[in-house]
C-alpha positions as CSV (number, residue, x, y, z in Angstrom):
1,M,0.0,0.0,0.0
2,K,2.1,2.9,-1.3
3,D,1.2,6.5,-0.7
4,K,0.5,8.5,-3.8
5,N,0.3,12.2,-4.4
6,I,-3.4,12.1,-4.6
7,S,-4.8,15.6,-5.1
8,G,-8.4,14.6,-5.1
9,N,-11.3,16.7,-6.5
10,L,-12.3,19.3,-4.0
11,F,-16.0,18.5,-4.6
12,D,-15.7,14.8,-5.4
13,L,-19.3,14.0,-5.1
14,K,-18.6,10.2,-4.8
15,I,-16.4,10.7,-1.8
16,L,-18.7,13.3,-0.2
17,N,-21.7,11.0,-0.7
18,R,-19.8,8.2,1.0
19,L,-19.0,10.5,3.9
20,F,-22.6,11.6,4.1
21,V,-23.6,7.9,4.7
22,F,-21.7,8.1,8.0
23,C,-23.6,11.3,8.8
24,K,-27.1,9.7,8.5
25,P,-27.2,8.5,12.2
26,Y,-26.7,12.1,13.3
27,M,-29.1,13.9,10.9
28,G,-30.7,15.8,13.7
29,V,-27.4,17.4,14.6
30,F,-26.6,17.9,10.9
31,Y,-29.8,19.9,10.3
32,A,-29.2,21.9,13.5
33,L,-25.8,22.7,12.2
34,I,-27.2,24.0,8.9
35,F,-29.7,26.1,10.8
36,L,-26.9,27.6,13.0
37,T,-24.8,28.2,9.9
38,L,-27.6,30.2,8.2
39,S,-28.2,32.1,11.5
40,L,-24.6,33.1,11.7
41,S,-24.6,34.3,8.1
42,I,-27.5,36.6,9.0
43,L,-26.4,37.7,12.5
44,Q,-22.9,38.9,11.6
45,P,-23.7,41.2,8.6
46,I,-26.7,42.8,10.4
47,R,-24.5,44.3,13.1
48,P,-22.9,47.0,10.9
49,F,-26.4,47.9,9.5
50,I,-27.7,48.4,13.0
51,T,-24.6,50.5,13.9
52,Q,-25.3,52.7,10.9
53,I,-28.9,53.3,12.1
54,I,-27.7,54.0,15.6
55,I,-25.3,56.7,14.4
56,D,-27.5,58.3,11.7
57,D,-30.9,58.1,13.4
58,Y,-30.1,58.4,17.1
59,V,-26.6,59.7,17.9
60,S,-26.8,62.5,15.3
61,L,-30.3,63.5,16.6
62,N,-29.3,63.2,20.3
63,D,-32.1,60.7,20.8
64,I,-30.9,59.3,24.1
65,E,-34.0,57.1,24.8
66,G,-34.0,55.6,21.3
67,L,-30.2,55.2,21.5
68,R,-30.6,53.3,24.8
69,K,-33.0,50.9,23.1
70,M,-30.8,50.4,20.1
71,I,-27.8,49.7,22.3
72,I,-29.8,47.1,24.2
73,L,-30.8,45.6,20.8
74,L,-27.2,45.5,19.5
75,F,-26.0,44.0,22.8
76,G,-28.7,41.4,22.6
77,L,-27.6,40.5,19.0
78,L,-24.0,40.2,20.2
79,I,-25.0,37.8,22.9
80,L,-27.2,35.8,20.5
81,N,-24.4,35.7,18.0
82,A,-22.0,34.4,20.7
83,I,-24.5,31.7,21.7
84,V,-25.1,30.6,18.1
85,M,-21.4,30.6,17.5
86,Y,-20.8,28.4,20.6
87,F,-23.3,25.8,19.5
88,H,-22.2,25.9,15.9
89,T,-18.5,25.3,16.9
90,Y,-19.5,22.6,19.4
91,L,-21.9,20.7,17.2
92,S,-19.6,20.8,14.2
93,G,-16.8,19.3,16.3
94,W,-19.2,16.8,17.9
95,L,-20.5,15.7,14.5
96,G,-17.0,15.4,13.1
97,Q,-15.7,13.4,16.1
98,N,-18.7,11.0,16.1
99,I,-18.3,10.4,12.3
100,I,-14.6,9.6,12.6
101,K,-15.3,7.3,15.5
102,D,-17.7,5.3,13.3
103,I,-15.3,5.4,10.3
104,R,-12.4,4.3,12.6
105,I,-14.4,1.4,14.0
106,K,-15.5,0.3,10.5
107,L,-11.9,0.5,9.2
108,F,-10.4,-1.4,12.1
109,S,-13.1,-4.1,11.8
110,H,-12.4,-4.3,8.1
111,L,-8.6,-4.6,8.7
112,Q,-9.1,-7.4,11.2
113,N,-10.5,-9.6,8.4
114,F,-7.7,-9.0,5.9
115,K,-5.5,-11.8,4.7
116,L,-2.1,-11.9,6.4
117,Q,-0.6,-11.4,3.0
118,F,-1.7,-7.7,3.1
119,F,0.1,-7.1,6.4
120,D,3.2,-9.0,5.1
121,K,3.6,-6.4,2.3
122,T,2.2,-3.2,4.0
123,P,4.3,-1.3,6.6
124,I,2.4,-1.1,9.9
125,G,3.2,2.6,10.2
126,R,1.2,3.4,7.1
127,I,-1.8,1.4,8.3
128,V,-1.6,3.3,11.6
129,T,-1.5,6.6,9.7
130,R,-4.7,5.6,7.9
131,N,-6.4,4.6,11.1
132,V,-5.4,7.6,13.1
133,S,-4.0,10.7,11.3
134,D,-6.0,10.4,8.1
135,I,-9.2,9.8,9.9
136,E,-8.6,12.8,12.2
137,T,-8.3,14.9,9.1
138,I,-11.8,13.8,8.0
139,A,-13.2,15.4,11.2
140,D,-12.1,18.8,9.9
141,I,-14.4,18.4,6.9
142,F,-17.3,18.8,9.3
143,G,-15.6,21.1,11.8
144,Q,-13.6,23.5,9.6
145,G,-14.6,22.4,6.1
146,I,-18.1,22.2,4.5
147,A,-20.1,23.9,7.2
148,A,-17.5,26.7,7.7
149,I,-17.2,27.3,4.0
150,I,-20.9,27.4,3.4
151,G,-21.2,29.9,6.4
152,D,-18.4,32.0,5.0
153,V,-19.8,32.1,1.5
154,L,-23.4,33.0,2.7
155,Q,-21.9,35.7,5.0
156,L,-20.0,37.2,2.0
157,F,-23.1,37.3,-0.1
158,G,-25.0,38.9,2.8
159,I,-22.3,41.6,3.3
160,V,-22.1,42.4,-0.4
161,F,-25.8,42.6,-0.7
162,L,-26.1,45.1,2.2
163,M,-23.1,47.1,1.0
164,F,-24.7,47.5,-2.5
165,Y,-28.1,48.3,-0.9
166,I,-26.6,51.1,1.2
167,N,-24.2,52.7,-1.3
168,W,-23.0,51.0,-4.5
169,K,-20.2,53.6,-5.2
170,L,-18.5,52.9,-1.8
171,T,-19.0,49.2,-2.4
172,L,-17.1,49.3,-5.7
173,I,-14.3,51.4,-4.2
174,S,-14.0,49.1,-1.1
175,L,-13.8,45.9,-3.2
176,A,-11.4,47.3,-5.8
177,T,-8.7,44.9,-4.6
178,L,-11.0,41.9,-4.7
179,P,-9.7,40.4,-8.1
180,F,-6.1,40.5,-6.8
181,L,-7.2,39.0,-3.6
182,F,-9.0,36.1,-5.3
183,L,-6.0,35.4,-7.5
184,T,-3.7,35.3,-4.5
185,T,-6.1,33.0,-2.7
186,Y,-6.3,30.6,-5.6
187,I,-2.5,30.5,-6.0
188,F,-2.1,29.9,-2.2
189,K,-4.8,27.2,-2.3
190,E,-3.0,25.2,-5.0
191,K,0.4,25.6,-3.5
192,V,-0.7,24.5,0.0
193,K,-2.7,21.6,-1.5
194,R,0.5,20.1,-2.9
195,S,2.5,20.8,0.2
196,F,-0.1,19.2,2.4
197,N,0.0,16.1,0.2
198,N,3.8,16.0,0.8
199,V,3.2,16.4,4.5
200,R,0.8,13.5,4.7
201,N,3.2,11.2,2.8
202,A,6.1,12.4,5.1
203,V,4.0,11.6,8.2
204,A,3.2,8.1,6.9
205,S,6.9,7.4,6.1
206,L,7.9,8.8,9.5
207,N,5.3,6.6,11.3
208,S,6.5,3.5,9.4
209,Y,10.1,4.0,10.2
210,V,9.7,4.8,13.9
211,Q,7.3,1.9,14.5
212,E,9.5,-0.6,12.7
213,H,12.7,0.5,14.4
214,I,11.3,0.7,17.9
215,I,10.1,-2.9,17.5
216,G,13.4,-4.0,16.1
217,M,15.6,-1.9,18.4
218,N,17.3,-5.0,19.8
219,I,18.6,-5.8,16.3
220,V,19.8,-2.2,15.8
221,Q,21.7,-2.3,19.1
222,I,23.2,-5.7,18.9
223,F,24.7,-5.0,15.5
224,G,25.9,-1.5,16.5
225,N,23.8,0.1,13.8
226,E,22.6,3.0,15.8
227,K,24.6,5.6,13.9
228,K,23.4,4.4,10.5
229,E,19.8,4.2,11.6
230,Y,20.1,7.6,13.2
231,E,21.4,9.1,9.9
232,R,18.5,7.4,8.0
233,F,16.0,8.8,10.5
234,Q,17.6,12.3,10.1
235,K,16.9,12.1,6.4
236,I,13.3,11.0,6.8
237,N,12.8,13.6,9.5
238,E,14.4,16.3,7.2
239,T,11.9,15.4,4.5
240,H,9.1,15.8,7.0
241,L,10.5,19.1,8.1
242,K,10.9,20.5,4.6
243,A,7.4,19.5,3.7
244,N,6.0,21.3,6.7
245,L,8.2,24.3,6.3
246,K,7.0,24.7,2.7
247,A,3.5,24.9,3.9
248,V,4.6,27.4,6.6
249,L,6.3,29.5,3.9
250,Y,3.1,29.7,1.9
251,Y,1.2,30.8,4.9
252,S,3.8,33.3,5.9
253,I,3.5,34.9,2.4
254,Y,-0.3,34.6,2.0
255,F,-1.5,36.3,5.2
256,P,0.7,39.4,5.0
257,V,-0.3,39.8,1.3
258,M,-4.0,39.4,2.3
259,E,-3.4,42.0,5.1
260,L,-1.9,44.3,2.5
261,F,-4.9,44.1,0.2
262,T,-7.3,44.5,3.1
263,S,-5.4,47.7,4.2
264,I,-5.4,49.1,0.6
265,G,-9.2,48.4,0.4
266,L,-9.7,50.1,3.8
267,G,-7.5,53.1,2.7
268,L,-9.5,53.5,-0.5
269,L,-12.7,53.4,1.4
270,I,-11.6,56.0,4.0
271,W,-10.2,58.3,1.2
272,Y,-13.3,58.2,-1.0
273,G,-15.8,57.9,1.8
274,S,-14.3,61.0,3.6
275,N,-14.7,63.1,0.4
276,Q,-18.3,62.0,0.1
277,L,-18.8,62.7,3.8
278,F,-17.5,66.3,3.4
279,T,-19.8,66.8,0.4
280,E,-22.6,65.2,2.4
281,E,-23.2,62.4,-0.2
282,V,-22.9,59.8,2.6
283,T,-23.5,60.0,6.4
284,L,-21.0,59.2,9.1
285,G,-23.1,56.1,10.0
286,V,-22.7,54.8,6.4
287,L,-18.9,55.3,6.5
288,V,-18.6,53.5,9.9
289,A,-20.8,50.7,8.7
290,F,-18.7,50.2,5.6
291,I,-15.5,50.1,7.6
292,M,-17.1,47.3,9.7
293,Y,-18.4,45.5,6.6
294,L,-15.0,45.6,5.1
295,Q,-13.4,44.0,8.1
296,L,-16.2,41.4,8.2
297,F,-15.8,40.8,4.4
298,F,-12.0,40.2,4.4
299,R,-12.0,38.0,7.5
300,P,-13.7,35.0,5.9
301,I,-11.8,35.7,2.6
302,R,-8.5,35.3,4.5
303,A,-9.8,32.1,6.1
304,I,-11.6,30.6,3.1
305,A,-8.4,29.4,1.3
306,D,-7.3,27.7,4.5
307,R,-10.8,26.1,4.8
308,F,-10.7,24.9,1.2
309,N,-7.3,23.3,1.9
310,T,-8.8,21.7,5.0
311,L,-11.6,20.3,2.9
312,Q,-9.2,19.3,0.2
313,M,-7.0,17.3,2.7
314,G,-10.2,15.8,4.2
315,V,-11.2,14.6,0.7
316,V,-7.7,13.2,0.0
317,S,-7.7,11.4,3.4
318,S,-11.2,10.1,2.8
319,K,-10.1,8.8,-0.6
320,R,-7.2,6.9,1.0
321,I,-9.4,5.4,3.6
322,F,-12.2,4.4,1.2
323,D,-9.5,2.9,-1.0
324,L,-8.5,0.8,1.9
325,L,-12.1,-0.1,2.8
326,D,-12.7,-1.1,-0.9
327,R,-9.7,-3.5,-1.0
328,K,-10.7,-7.1,-1.6
329,E,-8.2,-8.5,0.9
330,R,-10.7,-10.4,3.1
331,I,-10.6,-14.2,3.5
332,S,-14.0,-15.3,2.3
333,S,-16.2,-16.5,5.1
334,N,-19.0,-18.9,4.1
335,E,-22.2,-19.3,6.2
336,K,-22.8,-22.8,4.8
337,L,-21.2,-24.5,7.9
338,Y,-21.8,-22.3,11.0
339,D,-21.3,-22.9,14.7
340,V,-19.9,-26.4,14.2
341,Q,-18.1,-28.8,16.6
342,L,-15.3,-30.5,14.6
343,K,-14.2,-34.0,15.1
344,G,-10.7,-33.2,13.8
345,D,-10.5,-34.9,10.4
346,V,-8.1,-33.0,8.1
347,E,-7.2,-33.9,4.5
348,F,-5.1,-32.1,1.9
349,K,-5.8,-33.0,-1.8
350,D,-3.3,-31.9,-4.4
351,V,-2.8,-28.5,-2.7
352,W,-0.7,-25.9,-4.4
353,F,0.1,-22.6,-2.6
354,A,2.2,-19.5,-3.3
355,Y,2.6,-16.3,-1.3
356,N,3.5,-14.4,-4.4
357,N,2.0,-15.3,-7.8
358,D,3.3,-18.6,-9.2
359,D,6.3,-18.9,-6.8
360,Y,4.8,-22.0,-5.2
361,I,5.8,-22.9,-1.6
362,L,3.7,-26.0,-1.5
363,K,3.4,-28.3,-4.6
364,N,0.8,-31.0,-5.0
365,I,0.5,-31.7,-1.3
366,S,-1.8,-34.6,-0.3
367,F,-2.1,-36.3,3.1
368,K,-4.9,-37.3,5.5
369,I,-5.1,-36.8,9.3
370,N,-7.7,-38.8,11.2
371,P,-9.6,-37.5,14.3
372,G,-7.3,-37.7,17.4
373,E,-4.2,-38.5,15.4
374,S,-0.9,-36.7,15.9
375,V,1.1,-35.8,12.8
376,G,4.5,-34.2,12.7
377,F,5.9,-32.1,9.8
378,V,9.6,-31.9,9.3
379,G,11.9,-30.5,6.6
380,A,14.6,-27.9,6.0
381,T,13.9,-24.2,6.4
382,G,11.6,-23.0,3.6
383,S,10.2,-26.5,2.8
384,G,6.7,-25.3,3.6
385,K,6.0,-26.6,7.1
386,T,4.6,-23.3,8.5
387,S,2.6,-22.8,5.3
388,I,0.6,-26.0,6.2
389,I,-0.3,-24.4,9.5
390,N,-1.2,-21.1,7.9
391,L,-3.6,-22.8,5.4
392,I,-5.4,-24.8,8.0
393,N,-5.9,-21.6,10.0
394,R,-7.0,-19.9,6.7
395,F,-4.5,-17.1,7.2
396,Y,-3.9,-17.5,3.5
397,D,-5.9,-19.1,0.7
398,F,-4.3,-21.7,-1.5
399,Q,-4.4,-21.5,-5.3
400,K,-5.1,-25.2,-6.4
401,G,-6.5,-28.3,-4.8
402,K,-8.7,-28.9,-1.8
403,I,-8.5,-28.9,2.0
404,L,-11.2,-30.9,3.7
405,V,-12.0,-30.6,7.4
406,D,-14.4,-33.4,8.6
407,G,-15.0,-34.2,5.0
408,N,-16.2,-30.6,4.1
409,D,-14.3,-28.0,2.0
410,I,-12.5,-25.7,4.4
411,K,-13.9,-22.7,2.4
412,D,-17.5,-23.8,3.3
413,Y,-17.0,-23.1,7.0
414,N,-17.8,-19.8,8.6
415,L,-14.3,-18.4,9.4
416,A,-15.0,-17.6,13.1
417,S,-16.6,-21.0,13.6
418,L,-13.7,-22.8,12.0
419,R,-11.1,-21.0,14.0
420,N,-13.0,-21.6,17.3
421,N,-12.1,-25.3,16.7
422,L,-8.4,-24.5,16.2
423,G,-5.7,-23.9,18.7
424,L,-2.3,-22.5,17.7
425,V,1.0,-22.4,19.7
426,S,3.5,-20.6,17.6
427,Q,7.3,-20.3,17.9
428,D,7.0,-16.6,18.8
429,V,3.9,-16.2,21.0
430,F,2.4,-12.7,20.9
431,L,1.0,-11.2,24.1
432,F,-0.9,-8.0,24.5
433,S,0.3,-5.3,26.9
434,D,-2.0,-6.3,29.7
435,T,-2.4,-8.8,32.5
436,I,-1.8,-12.5,32.4
437,Y,-5.5,-13.0,33.0
438,N,-6.6,-11.0,30.0
439,N,-4.0,-12.6,27.8
440,I,-5.4,-16.0,28.7
441,T,-9.0,-15.1,28.4
442,L,-8.5,-12.7,25.4
443,F,-10.7,-10.2,27.2
444,N,-13.7,-12.6,27.2
445,D,-15.8,-11.4,30.2
446,S,-17.9,-14.6,30.2
447,I,-14.9,-16.6,31.4
448,K,-14.7,-16.9,35.2
449,E,-11.4,-16.9,37.1
450,D,-12.1,-20.4,38.4
451,E,-12.1,-21.7,34.8
452,V,-8.8,-20.0,34.2
453,W,-7.2,-21.6,37.3
454,N,-8.6,-25.0,36.3
455,A,-6.8,-24.7,32.9
456,I,-3.6,-23.5,34.6
457,K,-3.6,-26.6,36.8
458,K,-4.3,-29.0,33.9
459,V,-1.2,-27.8,32.0
460,G,0.9,-27.8,35.2
461,A,1.6,-24.1,35.2
462,E,0.3,-23.3,38.6
463,K,3.8,-23.0,40.1
464,F,4.9,-20.6,37.4
465,I,1.8,-18.3,37.8
466,N,2.0,-18.2,41.6
467,K,5.6,-17.1,41.4
468,L,4.6,-14.0,39.5
469,P,3.9,-10.7,41.3
470,R,0.1,-10.3,41.6
471,K,-0.2,-13.7,39.8
472,L,-3.0,-13.4,37.2
473,K,-3.0,-9.6,37.5
474,F,0.7,-9.5,36.5
475,D,1.2,-7.0,33.6
476,V,3.3,-8.7,30.9
477,K,4.2,-5.4,29.2
478,E,4.3,-4.8,25.5
479,R,4.5,-8.0,23.4
480,G,5.0,-9.9,26.7
481,I,8.6,-8.6,27.1
482,S,8.5,-9.1,30.9
483,L,8.2,-12.9,30.4
484,S,10.7,-15.4,28.9
485,V,10.0,-17.2,25.6
486,G,9.1,-20.4,27.6
487,Q,6.7,-18.5,29.9
488,R,4.9,-17.0,26.9
489,Q,4.6,-20.5,25.4
490,L,3.0,-21.7,28.7
491,I,0.5,-18.8,28.6
492,S,-0.4,-19.9,25.1
493,C,-0.9,-23.5,26.3
494,I,-3.1,-22.4,29.1
495,R,-5.2,-20.4,26.7
496,I,-5.7,-23.4,24.4
497,M,-6.7,-25.6,27.4
498,L,-9.2,-23.0,28.4
499,Y,-10.8,-22.7,24.9
500,D,-10.7,-26.4,24.3
501,P,-10.2,-26.6,20.5
502,K,-10.4,-29.9,18.6
503,I,-7.4,-29.4,16.4
504,I,-4.1,-28.3,17.9
505,L,-1.4,-26.6,15.7
506,L,2.1,-26.5,17.1
507,D,4.6,-24.4,15.1
508,E,8.1,-25.2,16.4
509,A,6.8,-24.4,19.9
510,T,9.9,-25.4,21.8
511,S,12.6,-24.4,19.3
512,S,13.6,-21.2,21.1
513,V,13.5,-22.3,24.7
514,D,16.0,-23.7,27.2
515,S,16.0,-27.4,28.3
516,E,14.1,-26.7,31.6
517,S,11.4,-24.6,29.9
518,E,11.2,-27.2,27.1
519,M,10.4,-29.9,29.7
520,M,7.6,-27.7,31.2
521,I,6.2,-26.9,27.8
522,Q,6.3,-30.5,26.6
523,N,4.4,-31.6,29.7
524,A,1.8,-28.8,29.0
525,I,1.6,-29.8,25.3
526,S,1.2,-33.5,26.2
527,E,-1.8,-32.5,28.3
528,I,-3.5,-30.3,25.7
529,L,-2.9,-32.9,22.9
530,K,-5.0,-35.6,24.7
531,N,-8.1,-36.6,22.7
532,R,-7.3,-33.9,20.1
533,T,-6.0,-33.9,16.5
534,S,-2.6,-32.4,16.6
535,I,-0.4,-31.1,13.8
536,V,3.2,-30.5,14.9
537,V,5.8,-28.5,13.0
538,A,9.2,-29.4,14.4
539,H,12.8,-28.3,13.9
540,R,14.1,-30.7,16.5
541,L,13.3,-34.2,15.4
542,S,13.4,-35.4,19.0
543,T,10.1,-33.5,19.7
544,I,8.1,-35.6,17.2
545,K,9.4,-39.2,17.8
546,E,6.1,-40.2,19.5
547,V,3.6,-38.8,16.9
548,D,1.5,-41.3,14.9
549,K,3.1,-40.3,11.7
550,I,5.6,-37.9,10.2
551,V,5.3,-36.0,6.9
552,V,8.7,-35.1,5.4
553,L,8.7,-32.0,3.2
554,D,11.4,-30.9,0.9
555,S,11.2,-27.9,-1.5
556,G,7.4,-27.7,-1.1
557,G,6.8,-31.4,-1.9
558,I,6.2,-34.5,0.2
559,K,9.2,-36.8,0.3
560,E,8.1,-39.4,2.8
561,I,5.2,-40.3,5.2
562,G,5.4,-42.8,8.0
563,S,6.2,-43.3,11.7
564,H,9.6,-42.4,13.2
565,K,10.7,-46.0,13.3
566,D,9.4,-46.8,9.8
567,L,11.1,-43.8,8.3
568,L,14.5,-44.6,9.9
569,K,14.2,-48.2,8.5
570,R,13.7,-46.8,5.0
571,N,17.1,-45.1,5.1
572,G,15.7,-42.2,3.0
573,F,15.4,-38.5,3.3
574,Y,14.2,-38.5,6.9
575,N,17.0,-40.7,8.0
576,K,19.5,-38.3,6.5
577,L,17.9,-35.4,8.4
578,Y,18.0,-37.4,11.6
579,E,21.7,-38.4,11.1
580,M,22.6,-34.8,10.4
581,Q,21.0,-33.6,13.6
582,Y,22.1,-36.5,15.9
583,K,25.3,-37.8,14.2
584,N,27.3,-37.5,17.4
585,I,24.7,-39.2,19.6
586,A,24.6,-43.0,20.2
587,Y,21.0,-44.3,19.8
């Protein structure tokens, strides 16, 4: 998923219509926001008009009583304007935040069902940017985008209408700089649009780099690569800085230029208006009102370019998010077989599988595992052992052949229902930054603590848990870093015992642990394998001696199938692997 310099059409109706779908649950607030926007566009231009009336009809005539009433009216309008502005600001922000909450939930839910292949080729930092930064930008469409632009445009029309209604000559003089102002605003909008695109891409690159290198900090440090990675980070950070500074440069040019045009317009108004005042062609109230109108007019003009860019970036971010929501990366989930209890029969029939195009990892694989049977898979690195596990879990879909579970095509099962019957203990167990208890139950509130302790006792991990500070309430920290590899494996075994799946998948579960931990894990595994179908991927051949049969893989194909003793007697491929691993050991 590469970032592109998407400009996006400012008024892309397709994107705006899709955003509007998320607005539907909050239509009451949306209509209230429209009403408040219209109210502001009326309330703000009317103040100078009332000020003109006060000066010309009451101040100039020394009408103290009438002046008092008009001051009260003006003060009341100011209070009403402040109240309307408060609710407009709050509701626009409330609407934006609720919509991005819904979009973020939808996007995260969508991502959870993606094939692992998507995450293999997509930097996590970019996915995080989509789910956090880009979605935050969408909130501005409602807070500082559409509603604010509509309000500004309506206010401008109201101001111009009243100015022409009062004195068309003063209006033309006041707005003489308007063409230059619009040209400047357009140039600014286009420049900032491109710079904001660069900023978004720089943020995504920065997030990807930081996330990846914090996770892999041990590798950076152990190879003494801190200086090189620091230099690389400096370059990425420099790109991010330059992208932001370019946007800052455009703002620093635009606002002074806008201020200059505003001042020129005001100067022309005072010059021409004063001459008309001396010749009594206009009143003092009209001149004061025009000065107020001009300030009101240029204020939204100055902001409108920024609002257009806010809307532009919101549309660009929306396009990126909708592109992600439209991706067909999901593993298909069939409702044909739903809420099933499997017996544990697994069969591969002429299965071909590739992670990338036609670069097949598994080639014409066929084998059958009966319910309750234990099967080991051995072979050199890259022979396809873990791929077998991944296909049974449906982390990936195969290209050719069939996989049958209890005699049914694996693709006919509801995905959640299938995985409820599978238990995985991988080589590198992932734990969430939370308590032991929550990592065992996976935040399932329906599971009671007694059930957890029962599972702990069954796998023989009671002593290990009781040694931990706060026991089940012990915080394992991020990725379980406060526990050893073996302890994380035990947590995984407890979890499987608790959820009681019918098929157990062990992916080199003891290859990275010490001898003492291996013994504890082996005892735990022996307990969870009872009366269950088990598929064991092993690097150490000693761990699969007792399985019912062994499947020997080489370069993606099956070389041999048989029991440990039978395969040794054949003096074939398995025997060579065994001798290579144990050539110095007397049997």
